[in-house]
C-alpha positions in Angstrom: -0.1 0.2 0.0 1.7 3.1 -1.4 0.7 6.8 0.3 0.5 9.9 -1.9 1.2 13.2 0.1 0.1 16.0 -1.5 2.9 18.6 -1.5 1.6 22.4 -1.6 3.6 24.4 -3.5 4.4 27.9 -1.9 2.4 31.1 -3.0 3.1 34.7 -3.5 0.3 35.9 -0.6 1.9 33.0 1.6 5.3 34.3 1.4 3.6 38.0 2.1 2.0 37.3 5.6 4.7 38.0 8.2 5.9 40.2 5.8 2.2 42.4 6.1 2.5 41.3 9.8 6.2 42.4 11.4 5.1 46.4 8.8 2.0 46.6 10.4 3.1 45.3 14.1 5.7 48.0 13.5 3.4 50.4 12.3 1.3 50.7 15.3 3.6 51.1 17.6 5.5 53.6 15.6 2.4 55.6 15.6 1.6 55.4 19.2 5.1 56.4 20.3 5.0 59.6 18.2 1.3 60.3 19.0 0.1 58.8 21.9 0.0 60.3 25.8 3.8 59.3 26.0 4.5 59.7 23.0 7.6 62.2 21.2 5.2 65.1 20.0 3.8 64.7 24.2 6.8 65.9 25.7 7.1 67.8 22.9 3.6 69.8 23.9 4.1 69.3 28.0 8.0 70.8 27.5 6.3 73.9 25.9 3.6 74.3 28.7 6.1 73.5 31.5 8.0 76.6 29.9 4.4 78.7 29.8 3.7 78.0 33.2 7.0 78.9 34.6 7.2 82.2 32.5 3.6 83.3 34.3 5.1 82.1 37.8 7.9 84.7 37.4 5.8 87.6 36.5 3.7 86.5 39.3 6.1 85.7 41.7 8.0 89.6 41.0 4.1 91.2 41.3 4.2 89.7 44.5 8.0 90.6 46.0 7.0 94.3 44.5 3.8 94.1 46.4 6.0 93.1 50.2 7.8 95.2 49.7 5.3 98.2 49.8 3.0 96.9 52.0 6.9 96.6 54.7 7.1 100.4 54.2 3.7 100.3 56.3 4.7 97.1 58.1 5.2 98.9 61.2 3.1 101.0 61.7 4.0 104.7 60.1 3.8 105.1 56.2 6.7 106.4 55.0 5.9 110.2 53.5 6.6 109.4 50.2 5.0 106.5 50.1 1.9 108.1 51.7 2.6 111.3 48.7 2.7 108.1 45.9 -0.4 106.6 47.7 -2.3 109.9 47.9 -1.5 111.1 45.1 -2.6 107.9 43.0 -5.8 107.9 44.5 -7.3 111.4 44.1 -5.2 111.9 41.0 -3.7 115.1 41.5 0.0 116.5 40.9 2.0 119.0 41.9 1.7 122.8 39.4 5.5 121.9 38.9 5.3 117.9 38.5 5.6 116.0 35.7 2.8 113.6 35.6 3.3 110.4 33.1 -0.3 108.7 33.7 0.9 104.3 32.4 -2.1 101.5 31.4 -3.6 99.3 33.7 -2.2 96.5 32.2 1.8 97.7 32.8 2.2 96.0 36.3 5.8 97.3 37.2 6.4 99.4 39.9 9.2 102.0 40.2 
């Protein structure tokens, strides 16, 4: 009794399955390595946001230190004459005839 074995001829389709699956695998993980939640693009965006928030923090710290300096001038219950004069003129919106008044916008927070 003879047994016949059927041998299959390798098709082109069969040869492409492993490379195709490998390409899809690497494409999927490559895409998520760049665009994913912890990918390169997200890291760049987080760094930009960190720089922006750091600049805002520095501006707030500068404003706070200036306000603390002004409060320190009034701390001991006595106010300096110059500080009192400056605050009164600012509150009343007046100046002497021999003075030069420089008007600044409300957006300018730097006080000299």
